[in-house]
Residue frames relative to the residue before (quaternion, step in Angstrom):
aa qw qx qy qz dx dy dz
M 1.0000 0.0000 0.0000 0.0000 0.00 0.00 0.00
I 0.3962 -0.7167 0.5249 0.2321 3.58 -0.95 0.92
S 0.3028 -0.7543 0.5569 0.1709 3.58 -0.81 1.00
A 0.4966 -0.6554 0.4812 0.3039 3.56 -1.12 0.71
F 0.7985 0.1919 -0.1123 0.5594 3.60 1.16 -0.31
L 0.0012 -0.7317 0.6816 -0.0041 3.49 -1.14 0.90
K 0.5097 -0.6129 0.4884 0.3550 3.56 -1.09 0.60
P 0.4457 -0.7535 0.4038 0.2655 3.62 -0.48 1.17
M 0.4542 -0.6052 0.5736 0.3138 3.51 -1.32 0.47
L 0.2037 -0.8144 0.5394 0.0658 3.58 -0.93 0.94
P 0.4570 -0.6724 0.5046 0.2906 3.60 -1.12 0.63
T 0.4292 -0.6594 0.5509 0.2783 3.53 -1.31 0.38
L 0.4183 -0.7206 0.5019 0.2321 3.57 -0.88 0.98
S 0.0296 0.7874 -0.6128 0.0603 3.55 -0.97 0.91
E 0.4787 -0.6475 0.5083 0.3053 3.54 -1.32 0.27
E 0.7809 0.2313 -0.1284 0.5659 3.57 1.25 -0.36
L 0.4528 -0.6742 0.5164 0.2715 3.53 -1.15 0.69
P 0.4404 -0.6661 0.5212 0.3012 3.60 -1.01 0.70
T 0.2004 -0.7740 0.5896 0.1148 3.57 -1.18 0.53
G 0.4575 0.6650 -0.5105 0.2965 3.53 -1.27 0.41
E 0.6871 -0.5220 0.3328 0.3803 3.54 -1.25 0.38
E 0.6777 0.5015 -0.3008 0.4459 3.60 1.15 -0.47
W 0.6699 0.4952 -0.2944 0.4684 3.61 1.27 0.03
V 0.0513 -0.7503 0.6583 0.0320 3.52 -1.17 0.81
Y 0.3304 -0.7801 0.5171 0.1221 3.56 -1.24 0.51
E 0.0829 -0.7790 0.6212 0.0207 3.53 -1.09 0.90
V 0.5105 -0.6009 0.5110 0.3423 3.55 -1.20 0.56
K 0.2743 -0.7467 0.5820 0.1686 3.56 -1.03 0.83
Y 0.2121 -0.7993 0.5563 0.0816 3.55 -0.80 1.08
D 0.4107 -0.7207 0.5211 0.2010 3.53 -1.15 0.79
G 0.3877 0.7068 -0.5097 0.3006 3.57 -0.16 1.27
F 0.6487 -0.4401 0.3938 0.4801 3.56 -1.06 -0.85
R 0.4050 -0.6656 0.5660 0.2695 3.58 -0.79 1.00
C 0.0167 0.8368 -0.5386 0.0968 3.55 -0.71 1.06
L 0.1920 -0.7241 0.6484 0.1359 3.52 -1.12 0.77
L 0.1544 -0.7921 0.5879 0.0548 3.55 -0.89 1.02
Y 0.1174 -0.7861 0.6068 0.0050 3.55 -0.65 1.26
W 0.0055 0.8112 -0.5808 0.0680 3.56 -0.83 1.03
D 0.0949 0.7774 -0.6172 0.0753 3.58 -0.70 1.11
H 0.7840 -0.3566 0.2180 0.4589 3.59 -1.25 -0.19
S 0.8064 0.2667 -0.1330 0.5108 3.62 1.10 -0.49
N 0.7977 0.2749 -0.1338 0.5198 3.60 1.17 -0.34
I 0.0767 -0.7057 0.6963 0.1065 3.50 -1.36 0.47
I 0.0063 0.8172 -0.5713 0.0760 3.54 -0.43 1.27
M 0.0875 -0.7858 0.6120 0.0178 3.57 -0.79 1.08
T 0.0237 -0.8179 0.5745 -0.0234 3.56 -0.71 1.06
S 0.4772 -0.6762 0.4956 0.2635 3.53 -1.13 0.79
R 0.7390 -0.3964 0.3102 0.4479 3.53 -1.36 0.06
N 0.7421 0.3915 -0.2103 0.5017 3.59 1.09 -0.73
G 0.6279 -0.5900 0.3212 0.3931 3.55 1.26 0.24
H 0.4790 0.6617 -0.4464 0.3654 3.59 1.24 0.23
Q 0.4596 -0.6966 0.4759 0.2775 3.58 -0.94 0.84
L 0.1873 -0.8155 0.5455 0.0481 3.54 -0.93 1.01
H 0.5470 0.6682 -0.4019 0.3046 3.60 1.11 -0.44
H 0.6330 0.5111 -0.3442 0.4687 3.63 1.16 -0.46
I 0.6751 0.4831 -0.2937 0.4738 3.59 1.14 -0.60
F 0.7692 0.2169 -0.1143 0.5900 3.56 1.20 -0.60
P 0.0145 -0.8736 0.4864 -0.0086 3.60 0.68 1.14
E 0.5399 0.6457 -0.4068 0.3551 3.60 1.17 -0.37
V 0.6161 0.5515 -0.3531 0.4376 3.59 1.12 -0.56
P 0.6813 0.4520 -0.3041 0.4889 3.66 0.78 -0.89
T 0.6124 0.5542 -0.3488 0.4429 3.59 1.03 -0.77
Y 0.6488 0.5129 -0.3037 0.4731 3.57 0.97 -0.89
L 0.6957 0.5057 -0.2864 0.4221 3.59 0.82 -0.99
K 0.5958 0.6022 -0.3639 0.3872 3.57 1.06 -0.70
H 0.5907 0.5778 -0.3647 0.4294 3.60 1.17 -0.51
Y 0.7506 0.3940 -0.1975 0.4923 3.58 1.19 -0.52
K 0.3186 0.7899 -0.4779 0.2148 3.55 1.28 0.21
D 0.6781 0.5004 -0.3026 0.4452 3.60 0.87 -0.93
K 0.6693 0.5070 -0.3026 0.4511 3.60 1.06 -0.67
L 0.7890 0.3437 -0.1434 0.4887 3.56 1.14 -0.64
N 0.4603 0.7284 -0.4407 0.2517 3.60 1.18 -0.22
H 0.5929 0.5666 -0.3777 0.4299 3.61 1.15 -0.37
L 0.6711 0.4829 -0.2823 0.4866 3.57 1.32 -0.28
F 0.4996 0.6796 -0.4198 0.3352 3.61 1.26 -0.19
P 0.5777 -0.2086 -0.7887 -0.0239 1.51 -2.15 1.31
L 0.2578 -0.7411 0.6059 0.1314 3.53 -1.21 0.77
L 0.0428 -0.7637 0.6425 0.0469 3.56 -1.18 0.59
L 0.0734 -0.8154 0.5735 -0.0283 3.55 -0.51 1.29
D 0.2418 -0.7358 0.6160 0.1437 3.55 -1.19 0.67
G 0.2481 0.7842 -0.5371 0.1871 3.56 -0.88 0.87
E 0.4887 -0.6196 0.5257 0.3176 3.52 -1.36 -0.31
L 0.2677 -0.7419 0.5926 0.1636 3.57 -0.82 1.01
C 0.0182 0.8432 -0.5271 0.1043 3.56 -0.46 1.24
I 0.2278 -0.6600 0.6740 0.2410 3.46 -1.47 0.07
L 0.2266 -0.8451 0.4750 0.0938 3.54 -0.16 1.32
E 0.3091 -0.7276 0.5882 0.1705 3.52 -1.07 0.92
N 0.7565 -0.0639 0.0565 0.6484 3.52 1.16 -0.70
P 0.7402 -0.4431 0.2426 0.4438 3.65 -1.16 0.16
F 0.7871 0.3135 -0.1646 0.5050 3.61 1.17 -0.37
K 0.7461 0.3333 -0.2123 0.5359 3.60 1.24 0.06
A 0.1883 -0.7638 0.6109 0.0895 3.53 -1.02 0.95
S 0.4582 -0.6874 0.5006 0.2586 3.55 -1.20 0.63
F 0.3489 -0.7359 0.5492 0.1872 3.56 -0.57 1.20
E 0.6491 0.5436 -0.3166 0.4276 3.58 0.93 -0.90
Q 0.7179 0.4568 -0.2715 0.4497 3.59 0.78 -0.97
I 0.6547 0.4983 -0.3338 0.4602 3.62 0.97 -0.70
Q 0.6060 0.5411 -0.3444 0.4705 3.57 1.15 -0.63
K 0.6570 0.5091 -0.3084 0.4626 3.58 0.94 -0.86
R 0.6567 0.5101 -0.3045 0.4646 3.56 0.93 -0.90
G 0.6744 0.5373 -0.2913 0.4143 3.55 0.95 -0.90
R 0.6761 0.4973 -0.2882 0.4609 3.57 1.22 -0.48
L 0.5265 0.6626 -0.4078 0.3427 3.60 1.20 -0.28
K 0.1535 -0.8004 0.5766 0.0573 3.58 -1.05 0.84
Q 0.6923 0.4905 -0.2849 0.4461 3.58 0.97 -0.83
T 0.5665 -0.6572 0.3954 0.3013 3.54 -0.90 1.03
D 0.6766 0.5003 -0.3031 0.4472 3.59 0.92 -0.89
R 0.6594 0.4935 -0.3069 0.4769 3.58 1.04 -0.76
I 0.6147 0.5302 -0.3395 0.4752 3.59 1.09 -0.71
S 0.6516 0.5269 -0.3097 0.4493 3.57 0.96 -0.91
Q 0.6750 0.4876 -0.2918 0.4706 3.57 0.94 -0.88
A 0.6626 0.5141 -0.3007 0.4541 3.59 0.97 -0.89
S 0.6295 0.5465 -0.3391 0.4360 3.58 1.06 -0.72
K 0.6656 0.4587 -0.2978 0.5078 3.56 1.23 -0.39
S 0.6983 0.4744 -0.2675 0.4645 3.60 0.97 -0.87
Y 0.7994 0.0681 0.0023 0.5969 3.57 0.97 -0.90
P 0.0551 -0.8473 0.5280 0.0181 3.59 0.47 1.18
S 0.3824 -0.7319 0.5246 0.2070 3.53 -1.08 0.77
S 0.2064 -0.7480 0.6152 0.1392 3.53 -1.33 0.24
F 0.2919 -0.7186 0.6019 0.1901 3.55 -0.97 0.90
C 0.1314 -0.8044 0.5787 0.0271 3.54 -0.45 1.28
A 0.1593 -0.8440 0.5106 0.0400 3.56 -0.08 1.37
F 0.0579 -0.8116 0.5809 0.0226 3.55 -0.96 0.90
D 0.8006 0.1508 -0.1069 0.5700 3.61 1.21 -0.05
L 0.2297 -0.7405 0.6155 0.1418 3.53 -1.28 0.50
L 0.1954 -0.8287 0.5218 0.0521 3.56 -0.68 1.18
A 0.8000 0.0424 -0.0171 0.5982 3.58 1.16 -0.51
S 0.0535 0.7731 -0.6291 0.0614 3.53 -1.14 0.75
E 0.8383 0.0914 -0.1173 0.5245 3.56 -1.07 0.88
G 0.7041 -0.5067 0.2581 0.4253 3.52 1.03 0.88
K 0.6757 0.4497 -0.2967 0.5031 3.57 1.27 0.27
Y 0.4590 -0.6458 0.5316 0.2996 3.55 -1.07 0.75
I 0.0881 -0.7966 0.5963 0.0462 3.57 -0.98 0.85
Y 0.3811 0.7616 -0.4696 0.2326 3.62 1.21 0.18
H 0.5902 0.5620 -0.3707 0.4455 3.58 1.26 -0.24
E 0.5695 0.5854 -0.3936 0.4220 3.58 1.24 -0.25
L 0.6090 -0.5741 0.3970 0.3768 3.59 -1.18 0.49
F 0.7128 -0.5078 0.3057 0.3751 3.52 -1.24 0.72
L 0.6937 0.4872 -0.3053 0.4338 3.62 0.72 -0.98
K 0.6378 0.5099 -0.3321 0.4721 3.59 1.07 -0.67
R 0.6397 0.5173 -0.3179 0.4713 3.60 0.98 -0.82
K 0.6593 0.5102 -0.3004 0.4634 3.55 0.97 -0.91
E 0.6260 0.5422 -0.3278 0.4546 3.59 1.01 -0.76
K 0.6835 0.4705 -0.2784 0.4837 3.56 0.97 -0.89
L 0.6063 0.5372 -0.3460 0.4733 3.58 1.10 -0.64
A 0.6300 0.5330 -0.3206 0.4649 3.59 0.98 -0.84
H 0.6277 0.5399 -0.3276 0.4553 3.59 1.03 -0.81
V 0.6231 0.5333 -0.3327 0.4654 3.60 1.01 -0.78
F 0.7171 0.4566 -0.2584 0.4589 3.58 0.86 -0.96
E 0.5780 0.5630 -0.3771 0.4547 3.58 1.14 -0.51
K 0.6285 0.5373 -0.3286 0.4564 3.57 1.09 -0.72
M 0.7039 0.4102 -0.2592 0.5187 3.62 1.21 -0.50
D 0.4604 -0.7109 0.4234 0.3215 3.59 1.31 0.25
V 0.3544 0.7265 -0.5016 0.3082 3.59 1.08 0.77
D 0.4640 -0.6664 0.5092 0.2850 3.57 -0.97 0.88
L 0.3282 -0.7866 0.4944 0.1703 3.57 -0.59 1.12
N 0.7330 0.4287 -0.2228 0.4789 3.57 1.21 -0.34
Q 0.7625 0.3040 -0.1764 0.5431 3.57 1.25 -0.09
I 0.3301 -0.7283 0.5716 0.1839 3.55 -0.88 1.01
M 0.1464 -0.7936 0.5880 0.0545 3.56 -0.81 1.04
P 0.3778 -0.7660 0.4675 0.2280 3.65 -0.30 1.18
A 0.6945 0.4827 -0.2866 0.4500 3.61 1.07 -0.65
S 0.6014 0.5804 -0.3574 0.4168 3.59 1.24 -0.25
Q 0.4461 -0.7059 0.4834 0.2628 3.59 -1.02 0.74
M 0.7552 0.2243 -0.1691 0.5922 3.60 1.29 -0.16
N 0.0236 0.7931 -0.6067 0.0481 3.56 -0.90 0.99
F 0.3310 -0.7133 0.5897 0.1841 3.53 -1.16 0.76
I 0.2685 -0.7668 0.5613 0.1577 3.60 -0.75 1.03
P 0.2179 -0.7948 0.5530 0.1221 3.59 -0.45 1.16
F 0.3015 -0.7197 0.5761 0.2435 3.56 -1.22 0.24
S 0.2115 -0.7540 0.6062 0.1387 3.54 -1.30 0.29
T 0.3860 -0.6890 0.5592 0.2523 3.53 -1.20 0.57
D 0.6042 0.5665 -0.3321 0.4515 3.57 1.36 -0.21
K 0.2918 -0.8005 0.5025 0.1471 3.57 -0.10 1.30
K 0.6695 0.5071 -0.3045 0.4493 3.59 0.90 -0.90
L 0.6112 0.5578 -0.3439 0.4440 3.58 1.01 -0.78
I 0.6814 0.4764 -0.2847 0.4771 3.57 0.86 -0.97
E 0.6383 0.5289 -0.3262 0.4544 3.60 0.92 -0.88
D 0.6668 0.4925 -0.3060 0.4681 3.60 0.90 -0.86
R 0.6423 0.5172 -0.3291 0.4601 3.61 0.96 -0.78
V 0.6770 0.5100 -0.2894 0.4447 3.53 0.89 -0.97
R 0.6654 0.4907 -0.3048 0.4727 3.58 0.96 -0.81
S 0.7135 0.4776 -0.2700 0.4358 3.59 0.79 -1.00
H 0.7510 0.3663 -0.2073 0.5088 3.59 1.11 -0.64
K 0.4101 -0.7393 0.4466 0.2929 3.59 1.35 0.10
S 0.1672 0.8076 -0.5369 0.1774 3.57 0.98 0.92
E 0.6413 -0.5291 0.3818 0.4037 3.58 -1.27 0.27
G 0.7450 -0.3385 0.2539 0.5156 3.57 0.97 -0.78
I 0.4835 -0.6348 0.5247 0.2966 3.54 -1.33 -0.43
V 0.1516 -0.7444 0.6384 0.1240 3.55 -1.17 0.64
A 0.1957 -0.7535 0.6184 0.1075 3.56 -0.79 1.08
K 0.0900 -0.8109 0.5781 0.0115 3.56 -0.90 0.97
N 0.3987 -0.6919 0.5527 0.2383 3.52 -0.93 0.96
I 0.4628 -0.7259 0.4336 0.2664 3.57 -0.72 1.05
R 0.6640 0.4759 -0.3026 0.4910 3.59 1.26 -0.20
N 0.4296 0.7292 -0.4578 0.2723 3.60 1.25 0.10
K 0.2006 -0.7235 0.6462 0.1368 3.50 -1.28 0.61
W 0.4741 -0.6890 0.4789 0.2669 3.57 -1.00 0.87
I 0.0233 -0.8039 0.5936 -0.0301 3.58 -0.69 1.13
A 0.4383 -0.7300 0.4605 0.2509 3.58 -0.53 1.19
G 0.8558 0.1619 -0.1388 0.4713 3.54 -1.02 0.93
N 0.5749 0.6086 -0.3653 0.4070 3.58 1.26 0.09
R 0.2342 -0.7095 0.6396 0.1808 3.58 -1.03 0.79
T 0.1076 -0.8703 0.4800 -0.0231 3.48 -0.22 1.34
N 0.3725 -0.6970 0.5566 0.2563 3.58 -1.19 0.54
H 0.5042 0.5997 -0.4440 0.4347 3.57 1.27 0.41
W 0.6809 0.2723 -0.2439 0.6346 3.54 1.40 -0.03
I 0.0332 -0.8036 0.5937 -0.0270 3.58 -0.65 1.11
K 0.1080 -0.8037 0.5816 0.0641 3.61 -0.70 1.00
V 0.0999 -0.7575 0.6443 0.0329 3.51 -1.13 0.85
K 0.3207 -0.7755 0.5146 0.1757 3.57 -0.67 1.08
N 0.4298 -0.6700 0.5466 0.2600 3.52 -1.20 0.65
L 0.0427 -0.8684 0.4935 -0.0214 3.53 0.39 1.33
K 0.2560 -0.7146 0.6259 0.1792 3.50 -1.29 0.56
Y 0.2189 -0.7767 0.5803 0.1103 3.57 -1.24 0.49
S 0.1518 0.7716 -0.6098 0.0986 3.55 -1.02 0.81
T 0.4578 -0.6861 0.4986 0.2666 3.56 -1.30 0.29
F 0.1319 -0.8073 0.5752 0.0008 3.52 -1.11 0.84
I 0.4660 -0.6488 0.5289 0.2867 3.52 -1.27 0.50
L 0.3882 -0.6970 0.5460 0.2555 3.58 -0.89 0.89
M 0.1851 -0.8235 0.5331 0.0582 3.57 -0.72 1.10
G 0.7819 -0.2564 0.1892 0.5358 3.56 1.11 -0.59
Y 0.3249 -0.7223 0.5783 0.1957 3.52 -1.39 0.00
D 0.2828 -0.7508 0.5775 0.1508 3.56 -0.91 0.99
T 0.3257 -0.7826 0.5040 0.1654 3.57 -0.47 1.24
E 0.6256 0.5653 -0.3366 0.4192 3.59 1.20 -0.41
N 0.8199 0.2030 -0.1071 0.5245 3.59 0.84 -0.91
G 0.5023 -0.7092 0.3911 0.3030 3.60 1.27 -0.01
F 0.5305 0.6315 -0.4089 0.3906 3.57 1.21 0.38
F 0.3372 -0.6942 0.5997 0.2113 3.54 -1.21 0.69
H 0.3029 -0.7468 0.5692 0.1632 3.57 -1.04 0.85
V 0.0577 -0.7984 0.5993 0.0124 3.57 -1.01 0.84
G 0.0552 -0.7979 0.6000 0.0193 3.51 -1.28 0.48
V 0.2724 -0.7173 0.6083 0.2030 3.50 -1.39 -0.08
I 0.5391 -0.5969 0.4734 0.3593 3.56 -1.27 0.28
K 0.1108 0.7739 -0.6117 0.1207 3.53 -0.75 1.13
D 0.8319 -0.0058 -0.0487 0.5527 3.56 -0.76 1.07
S 0.7026 -0.5241 0.2362 0.4195 3.53 0.96 1.09
Q 0.7329 0.3224 -0.2649 0.5373 3.59 1.15 0.40
I 0.5430 -0.6192 0.4515 0.3434 3.57 -1.20 0.49
T 0.1195 -0.8059 0.5798 0.0004 3.52 -0.73 1.20
F 0.4593 -0.6828 0.5036 0.2631 3.57 -0.88 0.98
V 0.0350 -0.8211 0.5697 0.0030 3.60 -0.86 0.93
G 0.8270 -0.1428 0.0870 0.5367 3.59 1.17 -0.10
L 0.2461 -0.7503 0.5907 0.1660 3.52 -1.36 -0.04
F 0.1179 -0.8106 0.5720 0.0421 3.56 -1.09 0.57
S 0.0346 -0.7739 0.6302 0.0517 3.53 -1.35 0.40
H 0.6545 0.5173 -0.3029 0.4608 3.55 1.24 -0.50
G 0.7490 0.4356 -0.3041 0.3960 3.53 -1.28 0.48
I 0.6716 0.4712 -0.2806 0.4982 3.54 1.24 -0.38
S 0.4599 -0.6909 0.4802 0.2838 3.60 -0.88 0.90
S 0.6491 -0.5247 0.3739 0.4044 3.58 -1.20 0.39
E 0.6450 0.5125 -0.3206 0.4674 3.59 1.07 -0.74
E 0.6632 0.4927 -0.3048 0.4738 3.59 0.95 -0.89
K 0.6482 0.5287 -0.3239 0.4420 3.57 0.99 -0.83
E 0.6625 0.4986 -0.3094 0.4656 3.58 0.91 -0.88
A 0.6405 0.5199 -0.3244 0.4629 3.58 0.99 -0.81
L 0.6705 0.5012 -0.2975 0.4590 3.56 0.98 -0.86
I 0.6148 0.5430 -0.3416 0.4588 3.58 1.05 -0.73
Q 0.6587 0.5123 -0.3017 0.4611 3.56 0.98 -0.89
I 0.6216 0.5294 -0.3360 0.4696 3.59 1.06 -0.76
V 0.6527 0.5148 -0.3130 0.4594 3.57 0.93 -0.89
K 0.6793 0.5037 -0.2937 0.4455 3.59 0.87 -0.96
K 0.6885 0.4917 -0.2805 0.4533 3.58 0.98 -0.86
N 0.7763 0.3153 -0.1524 0.5242 3.56 1.15 -0.64
Q 0.2937 0.7937 -0.4955 0.1955 3.56 1.20 0.39
S 0.2729 -0.7664 0.5661 0.1327 3.53 -1.14 0.78
G 0.7868 -0.1659 0.1023 0.5856 3.55 1.28 -0.07
R 0.3177 -0.7319 0.5682 0.2016 3.55 -1.36 0.01
S 0.0633 -0.7454 0.6616 0.0514 3.48 -1.28 0.58
G 0.7793 -0.1654 0.0565 0.6018 3.55 0.10 1.31
A 0.8178 -0.1842 0.1604 0.5211 3.57 -0.75 -1.07
L 0.5894 0.5971 -0.3598 0.4082 3.57 1.27 -0.18
I 0.1915 -0.7453 0.6311 0.0981 3.55 -0.80 1.11
M 0.2078 -0.8064 0.5470 0.0860 3.58 -0.58 1.18
I 0.1559 -0.7877 0.5935 0.0540 3.54 -1.17 0.67
E 0.5156 -0.6185 0.4913 0.3319 3.56 -1.10 0.70
P 0.5742 -0.6122 0.4062 0.3612 3.60 -1.02 0.71
S 0.2483 0.7591 -0.5687 0.1964 3.55 -0.82 1.06
L 0.7866 0.3246 -0.1443 0.5051 3.57 0.93 -0.91
C 0.1898 -0.7820 0.5877 0.0833 3.58 -0.96 0.96
V 0.0774 -0.7683 0.6333 0.0513 3.55 -1.12 0.73
E 0.3115 -0.7162 0.5893 0.2067 3.54 -1.22 0.57
L 0.0797 -0.8026 0.5912 0.0006 3.54 -0.85 1.05
S 0.3203 -0.6673 0.6216 0.2564 3.50 -1.31 0.40
F 0.0405 0.7889 -0.6121 0.0365 3.56 -1.17 0.56
L 0.5619 -0.6300 0.4268 0.3243 3.54 -1.22 0.47
E 0.7344 -0.2679 0.1966 0.5918 3.56 0.92 -0.94
I 0.4805 -0.6088 0.5260 0.3490 3.56 -1.35 -0.06
Y 0.0244 -0.7899 0.6110 -0.0456 3.55 -0.79 1.11
K 0.8253 -0.0747 -0.0132 0.5595 3.57 -0.57 1.20
E 0.6613 -0.5483 0.2703 0.4347 3.55 1.01 1.01
Q 0.6164 0.4842 -0.3596 0.5063 3.56 1.22 0.59
L 0.5204 -0.6439 0.4648 0.3138 3.58 -1.15 0.64
R 0.2613 -0.7325 0.6062 0.1663 3.56 -1.04 0.85
Q 0.8677 -0.0251 -0.0304 0.4955 3.54 -0.93 1.04
P 0.1299 0.8081 -0.5633 0.1132 3.63 0.73 0.99
R 0.0354 -0.7905 0.6108 -0.0282 3.53 -1.15 0.78
F 0.5096 -0.6559 0.4631 0.3093 3.57 -0.91 0.90
Y 0.1628 -0.7873 0.5898 0.0761 3.54 -1.01 0.92
R 0.7414 -0.2960 0.2084 0.5650 3.58 0.86 -1.00
F 0.5408 -0.5655 0.5034 0.3665 3.51 -1.35 0.25
R 0.1688 -0.7714 0.6025 0.1159 3.56 -1.16 0.60
F 0.0581 -0.8341 0.5483 -0.0160 3.55 0.36 1.30
D 0.6093 0.5825 -0.3351 0.4209 3.58 1.29 -0.36
L 0.6880 0.4886 -0.2786 0.4585 3.58 1.24 -0.27
N 0.4114 -0.6425 0.5841 0.2770 3.51 -1.29 0.49
W 0.5534 -0.6470 0.4066 0.3314 3.59 -0.87 0.89
E 0.6129 0.5712 -0.3453 0.4229 3.57 1.17 -0.54
D 0.5836 0.5699 -0.3710 0.4438 3.59 1.31 -0.16
C 0.6053 0.5558 -0.3490 0.4503 3.59 1.25 -0.28
T 0.1445 0.8260 -0.5194 0.1648 3.55 0.20 1.32
W 0.6404 -0.5189 0.4142 0.3860 3.51 -1.32 0.37
E 0.6167 0.5529 -0.3345 0.4496 3.58 1.08 -0.75
N 0.6742 0.4806 -0.2964 0.4761 3.59 0.92 -0.85
L 0.6178 0.5381 -0.3362 0.4645 3.57 1.08 -0.74
Q 0.6494 0.5166 -0.3170 0.4593 3.58 0.97 -0.81
K 0.6453 0.5153 -0.3156 0.4675 3.57 1.02 -0.80
N 0.7048 0.4790 -0.2672 0.4500 3.57 0.90 -0.93
S 0.7022 0.4511 -0.2701 0.4800 3.58 1.18 -0.45
């Protein structure tokens, strides 16, 4: 029996994409990882953690019901993909999908599905005709997934932001994908080994993800002794404004040295937070700015060559 939910296989994070004839590349979208189960009577969408999503994003099941007669000979189907709200063919809105995901009231969900419709961006097929096929090689699974989308008259080579179903194509051209991701400010790239088999709950090195990171410089504002995070900010409207905190990416030696600098130059305390007068700049990588805060900031290097007054909101906007 085909289950409506399997614990998803996950990619391994890397700083570089693998190369070679056995690797292909897909754009990575920023949304909710989602498994879509479809049989003669149900369409069930579940998140990475097993939470049901089809009631919150009803526009996807509504769209699929128009194609039931064309696809019922393939039921039950189980698709793997990313549930997104697309800004353009290669970038999804993290902010809008988060807002949609928090809605509970039926009338608000109905209105949001019209104002900010979602799209199920499918990149794998796990079951077809009532049989699991995740043990088959990637190219075979992708071929069968393409067949499903052809039955729905979906363009296999073009992502349509207004469509509730999209097929994620792969490319053997690494540079082409990198250029698309950079120019469209996509979340990143997933490299997939063409011989990979889908294994539930496994974090595999046959899928490698590389994030499309941005870099900018920030003023060190302080250190929280309770949670071990450093606070950073930039100059905005003539004052230093907090924009995020970091703890990852810095070596234990660098972290200890930085803590000592903060303690020796502290200007005051606020609970567990040791504050410091503006003087030291650090360069961080981050995914994007969300609600004027850094998403996934990570220490990259110290910038002793910069004046803290150069760390401005305007420069941050340019770099992001």
